[in-house]
DSSP file (Angstrom, degrees, kcal/mol; ACC not computed):
  #  RESIDUE AA STRUCTURE BP1 BP2  ACC     N-H-->O    O-->H-N    N-H-->O    O-->H-N    TCO  KAPPA ALPHA  PHI   PSI    X-CA   Y-CA   Z-CA
    1    1 A X     >        0   0    0      0, 0.0     4,-2.6     0, 0.0     5,-0.2   0.000 360.0 360.0 360.0 -42.9  -48.3   24.0   51.3
    2    2 A X  H  >  +     0   0    0      1,-0.2     4,-2.5     2,-0.2     5,-0.2   0.932 360.0  48.4 -61.3 -45.0  -50.2   25.7   48.6
    3    3 A X  H  > S+     0   0    0      1,-0.2     4,-3.5     2,-0.2     5,-0.3   0.916 111.1  50.4 -62.2 -42.5  -53.0   23.3   48.8
    4    4 A X  H  > S+     0   0    0      2,-0.2     4,-2.4     1,-0.2     6,-0.3   0.922 110.7  49.5 -61.2 -44.5  -53.2   23.6   52.6
    5    5 A X  H  X>S+     0   0    0     -4,-2.6     5,-1.6     1,-0.2     4,-1.0   0.927 117.1  41.0 -60.4 -45.7  -53.3   27.4   52.3
    6    6 A X  H  <5S+     0   0    0     -4,-2.5     3,-0.3     3,-0.2    -2,-0.2   0.931 115.9  48.4 -70.1 -45.7  -56.1   27.3   49.7
    7    7 A X  H  <5S+     0   0    0     -4,-3.5    -2,-0.2     1,-0.2    -1,-0.2   0.873 121.1  35.7 -63.1 -38.1  -58.1   24.5   51.3
    8    8 A X  H  <5S-     0   0    0     -4,-2.4    -1,-0.2    -5,-0.3    -2,-0.2   0.530 104.4-124.8 -95.1  -6.9  -58.0   26.1   54.8
    9    9 A X  T  <5 +     0   0    0     -4,-1.0    -3,-0.2    -3,-0.3    -4,-0.1   0.851  46.7 174.5  67.8  34.5  -58.2   29.7   53.6
   10   10 A X      < +     0   0    0     -5,-1.6    -1,-0.2    -6,-0.3     3,-0.1  -0.410  27.1 178.6 -75.4 148.4  -55.1   30.7   55.4
   11   11 A X        +     0   0    0      1,-0.2     2,-0.3    -2,-0.1    -1,-0.1   0.296  70.0  45.6-126.8   4.7  -53.5   34.1   55.1
   12   12 A X        -     0   0    0     -7,-0.1     2,-0.4     2,-0.0    -1,-0.2  -0.985  60.8-165.2-143.0 152.6  -50.6   33.6   57.5
   13   13 A X        -     0   0    0     -2,-0.3     2,-0.5    -3,-0.1    -8,-0.0  -0.995   3.5-162.5-141.1 133.6  -48.1   30.9   58.1
   14   14 A X        -     0   0    0     -2,-0.4     2,-0.4     2,-0.0    -2,-0.0  -0.969  17.8-138.9-118.3 119.7  -45.8   30.3   61.0
   15   15 A X        -     0   0    0     -2,-0.5     2,-0.5    16,-0.0    -2,-0.0  -0.610  20.3-173.0 -78.1 129.1  -42.8   28.0   60.5
   16   16 A X        -     0   0    0     -2,-0.4     2,-0.4     2,-0.0    -2,-0.0  -0.989   1.9-174.7-125.5 124.4  -42.1   25.7   63.4
   17   17 A X        -     0   0    0     -2,-0.5     2,-2.3     5,-0.0     3,-0.2  -0.919  36.5-113.5-116.2 144.3  -39.1   23.5   63.5
   18   18 A X    >>  +     0   0    0     -2,-0.4     3,-1.1     1,-0.2     4,-0.9  -0.463  43.3 173.7 -74.8  76.8  -38.3   20.9   66.2
   19   19 A X  T 34 S+     0   0    0     -2,-2.3     3,-0.4     1,-0.3    -1,-0.2   0.818  70.5  53.6 -58.3 -35.7  -35.3   22.8   67.5
   20   20 A X  T 34 S+     0   0    0      1,-0.2    -1,-0.3    -3,-0.2    -2,-0.1   0.752 113.6  40.7 -73.9 -22.3  -34.7   20.5   70.5
   21   21 A X  T <4 S+     0   0    0     -3,-1.1     2,-0.4     2,-0.1    -1,-0.2   0.430 104.7  72.1-107.8   0.6  -34.5   17.3   68.4
   22   22 A X  S  < S-     0   0    0     -4,-0.9     5,-0.0    -3,-0.4    -5,-0.0  -0.928  85.1-109.7-117.1 140.5  -32.6   18.5   65.4
   23   23 A X    >>  -     0   0    0     -2,-0.4     4,-2.0     1,-0.1     3,-0.7  -0.349  35.3-112.5 -60.9 148.6  -28.9   19.4   65.2
   24   24 A X  H 3> S+     0   0    0      1,-0.3     4,-2.5     2,-0.2     5,-0.2   0.867 116.0  54.4 -53.2 -43.7  -28.3   23.1   64.8
   25   25 A X  H 3> S+     0   0    0      1,-0.2     4,-2.1     2,-0.2    -1,-0.3   0.864 107.9  50.2 -62.1 -36.2  -26.8   22.7   61.3
   26   26 A X  H <> S+     0   0    0     -3,-0.7     4,-2.6     2,-0.2    -1,-0.2   0.877 109.0  51.6 -69.9 -37.1  -30.0   20.8   60.2
   27   27 A X  H  X S+     0   0    0     -4,-2.0     4,-2.3     2,-0.2    -2,-0.2   0.943 111.2  47.4 -62.3 -47.3  -32.2   23.6   61.6
   28   28 A X  H  X S+     0   0    0     -4,-2.5     4,-2.5     1,-0.2    -2,-0.2   0.899 112.6  49.6 -60.9 -40.7  -30.2   26.2   59.7
   29   29 A X  H  X S+     0   0    0     -4,-2.1     4,-2.8     2,-0.2    -1,-0.2   0.898 109.4  51.4 -66.1 -40.5  -30.4   24.2   56.5
   30   30 A X  H  X S+     0   0    0     -4,-2.6     4,-2.4     2,-0.2    -2,-0.2   0.915 111.7  47.0 -62.6 -43.0  -34.2   23.7   56.9
   31   31 A X  H  X S+     0   0    0     -4,-2.3     4,-2.4     2,-0.2    -2,-0.2   0.921 112.8  49.9 -64.1 -43.7  -34.7   27.4   57.4
   32   32 A X  H  X S+     0   0    0     -4,-2.5     4,-2.3     1,-0.2     5,-0.3   0.928 111.7  47.7 -60.7 -46.0  -32.5   28.1   54.4
   33   33 A X  H  X>S+     0   0    0     -4,-2.8     4,-2.7     1,-0.2     5,-1.5   0.898 111.3  50.8 -64.1 -40.3  -34.4   25.6   52.2
   34   34 A X  I  <>S+     0   0    0     -4,-2.4     5,-3.1    -5,-0.2     6,-0.3   0.937 115.0  43.2 -61.4 -45.1  -37.7   27.1   53.2
   35   35 A X  I  <5S+     0   0    0     -4,-2.4     5,-0.2     3,-0.2    -2,-0.2   0.802 124.6  32.9 -72.2 -29.8  -36.5   30.6   52.4
   36   36 A X  I  <5S+     0   0    0     -4,-2.3    -2,-0.2    -5,-0.2    -3,-0.2   0.721 133.2  20.0-101.2 -23.5  -34.8   29.8   49.1
   37   37 A X  I  X5S+     0   0    0     -4,-2.7     4,-0.7    -5,-0.3    -3,-0.2   0.797 127.3  32.6-113.1 -46.8  -36.9   26.9   47.7
   38   38 A X  I  ><S+     0   0    0     -5,-1.5     4,-2.3    -4,-0.2     3,-0.4   0.972 114.6  48.7 -83.1 -58.5  -40.4   26.8   49.3
   39   39 A X  H  ><S+     0   0    0     -5,-3.1     4,-2.8     1,-0.2     5,-0.2   0.877 109.9  51.7 -56.0 -44.1  -41.4   30.4   50.1
   40   40 A X  H  > S+     0   0    0     -6,-0.3     4,-2.4    -5,-0.2    -1,-0.2   0.894 111.2  48.2 -61.9 -36.9  -40.5   31.8   46.6
   41   41 A X  H  X S+     0   0    0     -4,-0.7     4,-2.3    -3,-0.4    -1,-0.2   0.900 112.6  48.0 -68.6 -39.9  -42.6   29.1   44.9
   42   42 A X  H  X S+     0   0    0     -4,-2.3     4,-2.2     2,-0.2     5,-0.2   0.937 113.5  47.3 -65.6 -46.0  -45.5   29.8   47.2
   43   43 A X  H  X S+     0   0    0     -4,-2.8     4,-2.2    -5,-0.2    -2,-0.2   0.913 112.7  49.6 -60.9 -42.9  -45.3   33.5   46.7
   44   44 A X  H  X S+     0   0    0     -4,-2.4     4,-2.5    -5,-0.2     5,-0.2   0.902 109.0  52.6 -64.3 -41.1  -45.0   33.1   42.9
   45   45 A X  H  X S+     0   0    0     -4,-2.3     4,-2.5     1,-0.2    -1,-0.2   0.945 113.2  42.6 -59.4 -49.2  -48.0   30.8   42.7
   46   46 A X  H  X S+     0   0    0     -4,-2.2     4,-2.3     2,-0.2    -1,-0.2   0.822 112.6  53.4 -71.9 -30.0  -50.2   33.2   44.6
   47   47 A X  H  X S+     0   0    0     -4,-2.2     4,-2.2    -5,-0.2    -1,-0.2   0.918 112.0  45.6 -66.5 -42.5  -48.9   36.2   42.6
   48   48 A X  H  X S+     0   0    0     -4,-2.5     4,-1.9     2,-0.2    -2,-0.2   0.907 112.9  50.1 -66.2 -41.6  -49.7   34.4   39.4
   49   49 A X  H  X S+     0   0    0     -4,-2.5     4,-1.3    -5,-0.2    -2,-0.2   0.914 110.9  49.7 -62.3 -42.8  -53.1   33.4   40.7
   50   50 A X  H  X S+     0   0    0     -4,-2.3     4,-0.6     1,-0.2     3,-0.2   0.897 109.0  52.4 -62.5 -41.7  -53.8   37.0   41.7
   51   51 A X  H >< S+     0   0    0     -4,-2.2     3,-0.6     1,-0.2    -1,-0.2   0.870 109.8  48.9 -64.1 -37.0  -52.8   38.3   38.3
   52   52 A X  H 3< S+     0   0    0     -4,-1.9    -1,-0.2     1,-0.2    -2,-0.2   0.751 108.7  52.9 -75.3 -23.9  -55.2   35.9   36.5
   53   53 A X  H 3<        0   0    0     -4,-1.3    -1,-0.2    -3,-0.2    -2,-0.2   0.512 360.0 360.0 -91.2  -3.8  -58.1   36.8   38.7
   54   54 A X    <<        0   0    0     -4,-0.6    -1,-0.2    -3,-0.6    -2,-0.1   0.451 360.0 360.0 -94.5 360.0  -57.9   40.5   38.1
């Protein structure tokens, strides 16, 4: 995700999950994992990068 953001110059991200093809519990788990595992790492990476470039 970090590489995609940097390579494409993105400044926004919209999470899309295949709601119709996944059981509800799996959708909730995917959202939870994104919010607790992925998003914090992405935010930390860009915060650290910003701190080093200032």
